[in-house]
VMD Tcl script that draws the C-alpha trace (Angstrom):
set ca {
  {0.93 -8.39 -19.02}
  {-2.71 -8.08 -20.02}
  {-2.38 -11.40 -21.86}
  {-2.17 -13.17 -18.51}
  {-5.71 -12.13 -17.62}
  {-7.42 -11.46 -20.97}
  {-9.43 -14.72 -20.97}
  {-10.88 -14.22 -17.49}
  {-14.31 -12.74 -16.82}
  {-14.37 -9.09 -15.67}
  {-14.67 -9.87 -11.95}
  {-11.85 -12.41 -11.93}
  {-9.70 -10.26 -14.22}
  {-9.87 -7.22 -11.92}
  {-9.16 -9.40 -8.87}
  {-6.09 -10.99 -10.47}
  {-4.85 -7.67 -11.80}
  {-5.39 -6.06 -8.41}
  {-3.31 -8.83 -6.86}
  {-0.50 -8.23 -9.36}
  {-0.55 -4.43 -8.89}
  {-0.94 -4.84 -5.14}
  {1.94 -7.30 -4.94}
  {4.23 -4.99 -6.85}
  {3.02 -1.98 -4.85}
  {3.52 -3.85 -1.58}
  {7.07 -4.70 -2.59}
  {7.83 -1.13 -3.64}
  {6.27 0.37 -0.51}
  {8.08 -2.05 1.78}
  {11.40 -1.56 -0.04}
  {11.08 2.20 0.32}
  {10.03 1.88 3.98}
  {12.95 -0.42 4.72}
  {15.46 1.80 2.89}
  {14.27 4.92 4.71}
  {14.19 3.05 8.03}
  {17.78 1.85 7.60}
  {18.85 5.35 6.56}
  {17.22 6.93 9.61}
  {18.64 4.29 11.95}
  {22.08 4.91 10.47}
  {21.75 8.68 10.84}
  {19.99 8.81 14.21}
  {20.63 5.45 15.86}
  {18.05 3.42 17.73}
  {16.81 6.38 19.75}
  {13.25 7.37 18.76}
  {13.04 4.34 16.48}
  {9.22 4.33 16.56}
  {9.18 7.94 15.35}
  {11.57 7.18 12.49}
  {9.62 4.03 11.60}
  {6.54 6.20 11.17}
  {8.39 8.77 9.07}
  {9.83 6.01 6.86}
  {6.39 4.44 6.53}
  {4.74 7.71 5.47}
  {7.47 8.38 2.89}
  {7.25 4.87 1.44}
  {3.47 5.03 1.28}
  {3.41 8.47 -0.34}
  {5.88 7.62 -3.07}
  {4.24 4.27 -3.86}
  {0.77 5.85 -3.91}
  {1.47 7.75 -7.13}
  {2.61 4.74 -9.14}
  {-0.14 2.57 -7.70}
  {-2.82 5.06 -8.77}
  {-1.78 4.92 -12.42}
  {-1.36 1.14 -12.40}
  {-4.79 0.74 -10.79}
  {-6.41 3.01 -13.37}
  {-4.78 1.65 -16.51}
  {-4.23 -1.99 -15.64}
  {-6.51 -3.14 -12.82}
  {-9.77 -1.39 -13.76}
  {-8.91 -0.23 -17.32}
  {-10.01 3.35 -16.74}
  {-8.35 6.63 -17.60}
  {-7.08 8.71 -14.69}
  {-9.47 11.51 -13.74}
  {-10.04 13.81 -10.82}
  {-13.17 11.82 -10.00}
  {-11.47 8.43 -9.73}
  {-8.40 10.06 -8.16}
  {-10.64 11.24 -5.34}
  {-12.11 7.77 -4.88}
  {-8.67 6.21 -5.05}
  {-7.29 8.67 -2.50}
  {-10.22 8.03 -0.15}
  {-9.69 4.27 -0.41}
  {-5.96 4.51 0.05}
  {-6.21 6.95 2.97}
  {-8.46 4.52 4.80}
  {-5.97 1.81 3.89}
  {-3.12 3.98 5.18}
  {-4.95 4.50 8.48}
  {-5.16 0.71 8.90}
  {-1.50 0.28 7.92}
  {-0.09 2.96 10.23}
  {-2.35 1.80 13.07}
  {-1.15 -1.79 12.68}
  {2.48 -0.67 12.42}
  {2.25 1.26 15.68}
  {0.40 -1.57 17.42}
  {2.98 -4.13 16.34}
  {5.97 -2.07 17.51}
  {4.52 -1.35 20.94}
  {6.86 -2.63 23.65}
  {4.40 -5.28 24.87}
  {4.15 -6.78 21.37}
  {7.69 -5.83 20.45}
  {7.82 -6.75 16.77}
  {10.94 -5.42 15.08}
  {10.20 -2.35 12.93}
  {11.65 -4.08 9.89}
  {9.03 -6.85 10.05}
  {6.11 -4.83 11.40}
  {6.04 -2.74 8.22}
  {5.44 -5.67 5.87}
  {2.85 -7.26 8.15}
  {0.91 -3.98 8.34}
  {1.06 -3.46 4.57}
  {-0.04 -7.01 3.72}
  {-3.02 -7.13 6.10}
  {-4.31 -3.74 4.99}
  {-3.90 -4.65 1.31}
  {-6.66 -7.23 1.43}
  {-9.09 -4.64 2.82}
  {-8.08 -2.13 0.14}
  {-9.24 -4.28 -2.78}
  {-12.83 -4.30 -1.61}
  {-12.87 -0.56 -0.93}
  {-11.45 0.25 -4.38}
  {-13.68 -2.20 -6.21}
  {-16.75 -0.54 -4.69}
  {-15.50 2.97 -5.52}
  {-14.59 2.14 -9.13}
  {-17.99 0.57 -9.77}
  {-19.57 3.93 -8.85}
  {-17.29 5.96 -11.16}
}
mol new
graphics top color blue
foreach p $ca { graphics top sphere $p radius 0.5 }
foreach p [lrange $ca 0 end-1] q [lrange $ca 1 end] { graphics top cylinder $p $q radius 0.2 }
display resetview
């Protein structure tokens, strides 16, 4: 996979690799969110659907976070995992999570009324763009 970006300059290479990792991470996070959401709706019905959407979102985010950290270290920025960059990564992702969960809850409010299944992917995608710039800044400092 590194062959796809090996001829690019460092700035372009990290941006393209971030897009690849982010795209895969977005798909994994959304797939987990959707699977948990469908499971919770099956088990508990439509009652408290906003609550279960949030639980599904947190679970999907948490599971995807681990794989994304290692892919970001090894592939995107070509650094070894360390406690120092793990802290920076966690700080960046937690701010990203705050944007994601805030958008999710805004989109599923009754007066906007987006279906929980679609609100999750919209929230993830919008917040992903912001995350690149946060992580790029943090990894330059490490």
